[in-house]
C-alpha positions in Angstrom: 15.6 2.6 23.2 15.7 -1.0 22.1 12.4 -1.5 23.9 10.8 1.3 21.9 11.7 0.1 18.4 9.3 -2.3 16.7 10.5 -4.0 13.6 7.8 -4.8 11.0 8.3 -8.2 9.6 6.3 -7.3 6.5 7.0 -10.3 4.3 5.2 -13.5 3.4 8.4 -15.5 3.2 8.5 -17.8 6.3 12.2 -18.4 5.9 13.0 -14.7 5.8 10.9 -14.1 8.9 12.6 -17.0 10.7 16.1 -15.6 9.8 15.1 -11.9 10.6 13.6 -12.7 14.0 16.6 -14.9 14.9 19.0 -12.2 13.8 17.3 -9.1 15.3 16.6 -10.5 18.7 20.1 -9.5 19.6 19.0 -5.8 19.5 15.2 -5.6 19.2 12.6 -7.5 21.3 9.5 -6.1 19.5 8.4 -7.4 16.1 5.2 -6.6 14.2 3.2 -9.3 12.4 0.9 -7.9 9.7 -1.3 -9.5 7.1 1.7 -10.7 5.0 3.4 -12.6 7.8 0.2 -13.7 9.4 -1.2 -15.2 6.1 1.9 -17.4 6.0 2.5 -18.3 9.6 -0.8 -17.7 11.4 -0.8 -18.0 15.2 1.8 -20.8 15.1 4.4 -18.0 14.9 3.5 -16.7 18.3 5.0 -19.5 20.4 8.4 -19.6 18.6 8.7 -15.8 18.4 7.9 -15.5 22.1 10.3 -18.4 22.8 13.1 -16.5 21.2 12.3 -13.5 23.5 10.3 -11.4 21.1 7.2 -9.4 22.0 4.5 -9.5 19.3 2.6 -6.5 17.9 -0.3 -8.1 15.9 -1.1 -5.5 13.2 -4.3 -6.8 11.6 -6.2 -3.5 12.1 -9.5 -5.2 13.1 -12.5 -3.3 11.8 -15.9 -5.0 12.0 -19.1 -5.1 14.1 -18.4 -5.1 17.8 -19.1 -8.8 18.4 -16.8 -9.9 15.6 -13.9 -7.7 16.7 -14.4 -8.7 20.3 -14.2 -12.4 19.4 -11.1 -12.0 17.3 -9.2 -9.8 19.8 -10.0 -12.2 22.5 -8.8 -15.1 20.4 -5.5 -13.3 19.6 -5.0 -12.5 23.2 -5.2 -16.2 24.2 -2.7 -17.0 21.5 -0.2 -14.6 23.0 -0.3 -11.3 21.1 1.2 -8.6 23.3 -0.1 -5.7 21.4 -3.2 -5.6 19.1 -4.6 -2.8 16.9 -8.0 -2.0 15.4 -9.3 0.9 13.4 -10.6 3.5 15.7 -13.1 4.5 13.0 -14.9 1.3 13.9 -16.5 3.2 16.7 -16.7 3.5 20.5 -18.8 0.3 21.0 -16.5 -1.8 18.9 -13.4 -0.7 20.8 -15.1 -1.1 24.2 -16.1 -4.7 23.2 -12.5 -5.4 22.2 -11.2 -4.1 25.5 -13.6 -6.2 27.6 -12.9 -9.3 25.5 -9.1 -8.9 25.7 -9.3 -8.5 29.5 -11.5 -11.5 30.0 -9.3 -13.7 27.7 -6.2 -12.6 29.6 -7.7 -13.3 33.0 -9.0 -16.7 31.9 -5.5 -17.6 30.5 -3.7 -16.1 33.5 -1.6 -13.9 31.2 -0.9 -10.1 31.1 -3.5 -8.0 29.4 -2.4 -7.0 25.9 -1.8 -3.4 24.8 -4.7 -2.3 22.7 -4.4 0.5 20.1 -6.7 2.4 17.9 -5.5 3.1 14.4 -6.2 6.8 13.5 -5.4 7.9 10.0 -2.9 5.8 7.9 0.5 7.5 7.4 0.2 7.0 3.6 -2.6 9.6 3.6 -1.8 13.3 3.5 -4.1 16.3 3.9 -5.3 16.5 0.3 -5.8 12.8 0.2 -7.8 12.9 3.4 -10.1 15.6 2.1 -10.7 13.9 -1.3 -11.2 10.4 0.2 -13.1 11.1 3.4 -15.1 14.3 2.7 -14.7 15.3 6.3 -15.3 18.8 7.6 -12.4 18.3 10.0 -8.8 18.8 9.1 -6.7 15.6 9.2 -5.1 16.4 12.5 -8.5 17.2 14.0 -9.8 13.8 12.9 -6.7 12.1 14.4 -7.3 13.8 17.7 -11.0 12.9 17.7 -10.2 9.2 17.1 -7.5 9.3 19.8 -10.0 10.7 22.3 -12.6 8.0 21.3 -9.9 5.3 21.8 -9.1 6.6 25.2 -12.7 6.8 26.2 -13.2 3.2 25.1 -10.4 2.0 27.4 -7.7 1.4 24.8 -4.1 2.0 25.9 -3.2 4.2 23.0 -3.2 4.8 19.3 -1.3 4.3 16.1 -0.6 7.7 14.5 1.8 9.7 12.5 4.6 11.3 14.5 3.4 14.6 13.1 0.3 14.3 15.3 2.0 13.4 18.6 1.8 16.9 20.2 -2.0 17.4 19.7 -2.7 13.8 20.8 -0.6 14.3 24.0 -2.5 17.6 24.7 -5.8 15.8 24.3 -5.1 12.5 25.9 -2.3 13.0 28.4 1.2 11.6 29.0 0.0 8.1 30.0 -1.6 7.4 26.6 0.6 5.4 24.3 1.5 6.7 20.9 2.9 4.2 18.4 4.3 5.8 15.3 4.8 4.2 11.9 5.8 6.5 9.0 9.4 6.5 10.3 12.2 6.9 7.7 15.8 7.5 8.6 17.5 10.1 6.4 19.3 7.4 4.5 16.1 5.5 3.5 13.6 5.9 0.7 10.2 7.2 2.0 8.3 4.8 -0.4 4.6 5.3 -0.1 4.7 7.0 3.2 3.5 10.7 3.3 3.4 11.9 6.9 6.8 10.9 8.1 9.7 11.9 10.3 13.1 10.4 11.2 13.5 8.1 14.2 15.2 10.9 16.2 12.4 13.4 15.4 9.7 10.9 16.4 11.4 10.2 19.8 12.0 13.9 20.4 8.3 14.6 19.7 7.3 12.1 22.3 6.6 8.8 20.6 6.4 5.8 22.9 7.2 3.3 20.1 8.3 3.7 16.5 7.6 1.1 13.8 10.2 0.5 11.1 9.9 -2.1 8.4 11.5 -1.8 4.9 14.6 0.3 6.0 15.6 -2.7 8.2 14.2 -5.9 6.6 15.3 -4.9 3.0 18.8 -3.7 4.1 21.8 -5.8 3.1 22.6 -6.1 6.8 19.3 -5.8 8.8 21.1 -6.0 12.2 23.4 -3.1 11.2 20.4 -1.1 9.9 18.5 -1.7 13.2 21.6 -0.5 15.1 21.8 2.7 13.1 18.2 3.4 13.8 18.7 2.8 17.5 21.7 5.2 17.4 19.5 7.8 15.7 16.8 7.3 18.4 19.5 7.9 21.1 20.6 11.1 19.3 23.9 9.7 18.3 
């Protein structure tokens, strides 16, 4: 299970990130670098995180014209990101361009191709919020499945989606399509601004390949203990 937990290092404090990564490597190889951490550390964080044994999920949610996203994804591949996401709503052409660019960059550098993910609908958005903000004729779950199918058609490896949508995504995209689920809150944690959430155990039981957990771990008095408790929940203990 330790290879299926991704800890979100969502802070712009470089010393905290240094301490958290050094502490958590004992239990968790995967860490997520989002805008907060990236704005402070940039790509310079990649070599020392990798040097400690971490795998890096770069969570910048690229969303732009195909040429721009392709360039940026290729650049981040060369710098050593192991997993990269982009908004699936950027469209089929954008995601295809990103896939081609990542593959070319990896081949040129002689490194493994990164896992590419399409972001579906953010877990902070619920059904009423989706209807009021997007004006779609689809239900929220229908839109998630539509974006997942587009991501698969574009050649991406999987999607970022709420654990509540795992079953319909699996039905539409198959067992070999990765599903990475944020919106994970153990029973002992505050849900915060998340809306479509489950516990770690529920997400694993529904079929998540990876779960992403940030605040319940990095804001805990003992992050290593919190990560251990979540791993135990994932194992059904």
